[in-house]
C-alpha positions in Angstrom: -0.1 0.3 -0.1 0.9 3.9 -0.9 0.7 5.4 2.2 2.4 8.9 1.6 -0.1 11.1 -0.5 -0.3 10.4 -4.2 -1.4 13.0 -6.6 -3.9 11.9 -9.2 -4.9 14.4 -11.7 -7.7 14.0 -14.4 -7.7 15.4 -17.6 -9.8 14.1 -21.2 -13.1 14.6 -22.8 -12.6 18.1 -24.4 -12.2 17.9 -28.0 -14.6 17.9 -30.9 -14.5 21.6 -32.5 -11.2 23.8 -32.6 -12.6 25.8 -29.7 -12.8 22.9 -27.7 -9.7 21.4 -28.4 -8.3 25.3 -27.4 -9.9 24.8 -24.0 -8.4 21.4 -23.7 -4.8 22.7 -24.4 -4.8 25.1 -21.9 -6.2 22.5 -19.4 -3.2 19.9 -20.7 -0.6 23.2 -19.9 -2.5 23.7 -16.1 -1.9 20.5 -15.5 1.7 19.8 -16.1 2.2 23.0 -14.0 0.6 21.6 -11.3 1.9 17.9 -11.4 5.9 19.3 -12.0 5.4 21.8 -8.8 3.8 19.7 -6.8 6.2 16.8 -6.8 9.1 19.3 -6.9 8.4 19.3 -2.9 8.8 16.2 -2.0 5.6 15.8 -0.1 3.8 13.2 -2.7 4.7 9.7 -3.3 4.2 10.2 -6.8 1.5 11.5 -9.1 -0.7 10.0 -11.8 -2.3 11.5 -15.3 -5.6 10.3 -16.0 -6.0 11.1 -19.6 -7.6 9.5 -22.7 -4.6 10.7 -25.2 -1.0 10.2 -24.9 -0.3 13.5 -26.7 1.4 14.6 -23.1 3.4 11.3 -22.6 6.6 13.0 -23.8 6.2 15.9 -21.5 5.0 14.1 -18.4 7.4 15.6 -15.0 9.3 12.4 -13.8 7.4 10.8 -11.3 4.3 10.6 -13.1 2.5 8.1 -14.7 0.3 8.2 -17.6 -3.0 6.2 -16.8 -4.8 5.5 -20.5 -9.0 6.0 -20.2 -10.0 4.0 -23.3 -13.6 3.2 -22.5 -16.8 4.9 -22.3 -15.7 7.6 -18.8 -17.6 7.4 -15.6 -15.7 9.6 -13.0 -16.0 8.0 -10.2 -15.9 4.1 -10.8 -12.3 5.3 -12.8 -11.0 7.3 -10.2 -12.1 4.1 -8.0 -10.7 1.6 -10.1 -7.3 3.8 -10.6 -6.9 3.5 -6.4 -7.9 0.2 -5.8 -5.4 -1.0 -8.6 -2.5 1.0 -7.1 -3.5 0.3 -3.5 -3.3 4.3 -3.0 -4.0 4.7 0.6 -4.1 8.8 0.6 -5.2 10.3 -2.7 -5.4 13.6 -3.7 -7.6 14.3 -6.6 -7.5 17.5 -8.9 -9.3 18.0 -12.1 -7.0 19.4 -14.7 -7.4 23.4 -14.7 -9.8 23.0 -11.6 -6.6 24.9 -9.6 -4.8 26.7 -12.1 -4.0 30.1 -9.1 -3.0 27.2 -6.5 1.1 26.7 -6.3 3.1 24.1 -5.4 3.7 24.6 -2.2 0.1 25.3 -1.4 -0.7 21.8 -2.5 1.9 20.2 -1.1 1.1 21.4 2.5 -2.5 20.0 1.9 -0.8 16.8 1.3 1.4 17.0 5.0 -1.7 17.5 6.7 -3.2 14.7 5.1 -0.5 12.5 5.3 -1.1 12.6 9.4 -4.8 12.5 9.7 -7.6 9.5 8.6 -11.1 9.8 7.9 -11.0 13.3 6.4 -11.4 14.9 3.2 -10.3 18.4 1.9 -11.9 19.9 -0.6 -11.9 23.3 -2.2 -16.1 23.4 -2.4 -18.1 21.4 -0.5 -21.1 20.8 -3.1 -18.8 21.5 -6.6 -15.5 20.1 -5.8 -12.3 20.2 -8.4 -10.0 19.3 -5.6 -10.7 16.5 -3.3 -7.9 14.9 -0.8 -9.0 11.7 1.3 -8.3 8.8 3.5 -8.7 6.1 3.9 -8.9 5.7 -0.4 -10.8 2.9 0.4 -13.9 5.1 1.6 -14.4 4.9 -2.3 -15.8 1.8 -1.5 -18.8 2.7 0.6 -20.5 5.5 -1.7 -22.1 5.5 -4.7 -20.1 6.8 -7.2 -20.5 9.8 -9.2 -20.4 10.6 -12.3 -19.2 14.1 -12.3 -16.2 15.2 -9.8 -18.6 18.0 -8.2 -20.2 15.6 -6.0 -17.2 13.7 -4.8 -16.4 15.1 -1.4 -19.7 15.6 -0.6 -20.0 11.6 -0.7 -17.5 10.8 1.3 -18.8 13.2 4.3 -22.4 11.7 4.1 -22.2 8.7 2.8 -18.5 7.1 3.9 -18.7 9.1 7.1 -15.3 11.3 6.5 -15.3 14.6 8.3 -15.5 17.5 5.5 -12.7 20.1 6.2 -13.2 22.5 3.2 -10.2 24.8 2.2 -10.7 28.7 3.0 -12.4 29.9 0.5 -10.4 32.2 -1.8 -10.0 32.9 -5.5 -6.4 30.9 -5.2 -8.8 27.8 -4.2 -12.2 29.0 -6.2 -11.3 30.0 -9.5 -10.9 26.8 -12.0 -11.5 27.0 -15.9 -14.5 25.9 -16.7 -14.9 28.2 -20.4 -12.7 29.8 -22.7 -14.4 33.4 -20.4 -11.5 32.4 -17.4 -8.7 32.2 -19.7 -9.5 35.7 -20.8 -9.8 36.4 -16.9 -6.3 34.9 -16.7 -4.4 36.7 -19.3 -6.0 40.3 -18.0 -5.3 39.2 -14.2 -1.9 36.9 -14.4 -1.8 34.6 -11.7 -1.3 31.2 -13.7 1.9 28.6 -14.0 4.5 29.3 -16.5 3.3 26.7 -18.9 -0.1 27.9 -18.9 1.1 31.5 -18.3 2.9 31.2 -21.7 -0.1 29.4 -23.3 -2.4 32.5 -22.6 0.4 34.9 -24.4 -0.9 33.1 -27.5 -4.5 33.2 -26.7 -6.5 36.2 -28.7 -10.2 37.4 -26.8 -11.6 40.8 -26.7 -10.7 41.8 -22.9 -11.9 45.5 -22.8 -15.5 44.4 -21.5 -13.5 42.9 -18.5 -11.6 45.7 -18.2 -14.6 47.8 -18.3 -16.3 45.5 -15.8 -13.4 45.6 -13.5 -13.5 49.5 -13.5 -16.8 49.2 -12.0 -15.6 47.0 -9.3 -13.6 49.9 -7.6 -16.3 52.6 -8.3 -18.4 54.2 -5.7 -20.4 55.2 -8.0 -21.0 52.1 -10.0 -23.6 49.3 -9.9 -22.6 46.0 -10.4 -25.1 43.3 -11.8 -24.6 39.4 -11.4 -27.2 37.1 -12.3 -27.4 33.1 -12.1 -26.0 30.7 -9.9 -24.1 33.4 -7.8 -23.3 31.7 -4.0 -23.7 33.3 -0.7 -20.1 33.6 0.1 -19.0 35.3 -3.5 -22.1 37.6 -2.8 -20.1 38.0 0.7 -17.2 38.7 -0.4 -17.7 40.9 -3.1 -19.7 42.9 -0.5 -16.9 43.5 1.7 -14.3 43.8 -1.1 -15.9 45.7 -3.8 -16.7 49.6 -4.0 -19.1 49.2 -6.1 -22.8 48.4 -5.3 -24.5 44.7 -6.2 -27.5 43.6 -7.9 -27.9 40.0 -7.5 -30.0 37.5 -9.2 -28.6 34.2 -7.2 -30.9 31.2 -9.3 -30.4 27.5 -9.9 -27.8 27.0 -7.3 -26.8 22.8 -7.4 -29.0 22.8 -11.2 -26.2 20.5 -12.6 -25.7 18.3 -8.8 -29.4 17.9 -9.3 -29.7 17.0 -12.7 -32.0 20.0 -13.2 -30.8 21.1 -16.3 -31.2 18.1 -18.1 -34.4 17.0 -16.8 -36.5 20.4 -18.0 -37.0 21.5 -14.0 -34.3 24.7 -14.6 -36.4 28.2 -13.6 -35.3 31.3 -13.8 -36.8 34.7 -13.2 -34.5 36.4 -15.9 -35.2 33.5 -18.5 -39.2 34.3 -17.6 -38.5 37.9 -18.6 -36.6 37.2 -21.7 -38.5 35.1 -23.2 -41.3 37.6 -22.8 -39.1 40.8 -24.4 -36.5 39.2 -26.5 -32.6 40.3 -26.8 -32.2 43.6 -27.7 -34.8 44.7 -25.4 -33.1 42.8 -22.1 -30.6 44.1 -22.5 -31.3 47.7 -22.9 -32.9 47.4 -19.9 -30.3 46.2 -17.5 -28.1 49.2 -18.8 -31.4 50.9 -16.9 -30.7 48.5 -14.1 -26.4 48.3 -13.5 -23.4 49.6 -15.3 -22.3 46.5 -15.6 -23.0 43.0 -15.8 -22.1 39.4 -15.0 -24.5 36.4 -16.5 -24.0 32.8 -15.6 -25.6 31.8 -19.2 -26.2 28.1 -17.9 -29.8 28.3 -15.9 -30.9 30.4 -18.6 -30.2 28.1 -21.3 -32.0 25.5 -19.3 -35.1 26.9 -19.0 -35.4 28.1 -21.9 -34.5 24.6 -23.2 -32.0 25.5 -25.5 -29.8 22.7 -26.7 -26.6 24.9 -27.9 -23.3 22.9 -28.2 -20.5 22.9 -25.6 -18.4 24.7 -28.3 -21.5 27.3 -29.0 -21.4 28.0 -25.3 -17.9 29.0 -25.6 -18.3 31.2 -28.3 -21.0 32.4 -26.9 -18.6 33.3 -24.2 -16.4 35.0 -25.3 -18.1 37.0 -26.5 -18.1 35.9 -30.6 -21.7 35.5 -31.6 -20.4 34.6 -35.8 -19.4 31.4 -34.6 -22.3 30.4 -32.8 -24.2 28.4 -34.7 -27.4 27.7 -32.4 -29.9 30.6 -33.6 -31.0 31.8 -30.3 -28.0 32.0 -28.6 -26.1 33.5 -32.0 -28.9 36.4 -31.4 -28.3 36.8 -27.3 -24.6 36.5 -27.6 -24.8 39.5 -30.1 -27.6 41.3 -28.2 -24.6 41.2 -24.7 -21.7 42.6 -27.1 -24.1 45.2 -28.4 -25.5 46.2 -24.8 -25.1 49.6 -23.2 -23.1 48.5 -21.1 -20.2 45.9 -20.4 -21.5 42.1 -20.4 -19.6 39.3 -19.8 -21.4 35.7 -20.1 -20.1 32.3 -19.2 -20.7 29.6 -16.6 -20.7 29.5 -12.7 -16.9 29.7 -12.6 -17.8 33.2 -13.9 -19.6 34.6 -11.1 -17.9 32.9 -8.6 -13.6 32.1 -8.7 -14.0 34.1 -11.6 -15.3 37.8 -10.3 -12.9 37.1 -7.4 -10.2 37.2 -9.5 -11.2 40.1 -11.3 -12.0 42.1 -8.2 -8.1 41.5 -6.6 -7.0 42.3 -10.3 -8.9 45.6 -10.1 -8.0 47.0 -6.8 -3.8 46.1 -8.1 -4.9 48.0 -11.3 -6.5 50.8 -9.1 -3.4 51.3 -6.9 -0.8 51.5 -10.1 -3.3 54.0 -11.5 -3.0 56.5 -8.0 0.8 55.5 -7.8 1.3 56.7 -11.5 
């Protein structure tokens, strides 16, 4: 049995179109940054990269084993099989791109704590985890293995009885790369590891809406509208850390975990209004309510039963309607781009760690402005 912590990074399932492949390459760079920095601390007995591709085989840092996944993918079953086959007692699971702001020393501190404990689960987010460290690994045999990673920490606590020890909430623990919108934020705000930072130098995105929204965050006269799966912790942090006023529409928290996005049960007050007035009037009216808007579009799309592809959602997040094939989402994205206020579109990460990171970057820019 391997008693020292073992780092397990999952990478895959991101392809099928140029924009998805681009995000896949960014996730790969983030995963390699994490693996190299974490193993350099000597806090881990080793590491495993679980992937559906051999593309990174020649780039893996020393001490990393590549575990190819060829069959139909199920997250929980794949993780349980890996832990069982390699007899790992203290797994530290991370989704590639899940914690791109955490440095090797941060992950090493977590691993050293795990090495001295049993019967615990440590996660960056109890309800939607991207990082889950736990002991014993055999606890996976006592839970309903989840199809996605976001429920893992909660199941290990509720079904396997492990003590939950969530990490403090910060941009470093909450920011994760779910869509190209997060790449745009990282390009503007900085903080990525060396490989991902090099990738971002070549990544092209229109950053002006992000800069305009940043300016609102430090302006006492401005008002910011947030909509979507906005958590109370993020809302509370923004109330404390931003100078602007906030107008928040928090809807459909836990939508994906509960399956409401695919069951047709998701409901959004904003979607009801959007359906009645259309995209252009919708954004015109937002201009009367706020100076900038940040919208998690997934509850809107689920309510309206818009079955846009992942590629379409990604292009919409980047504000590129000309690349969006689905008619409603193309019209919505075009109206957002032409709105009288800067509008950022994205998924849950945008209105969580993304806003936290933008807020920190906004204050750094404000300090530089005052000193210049």
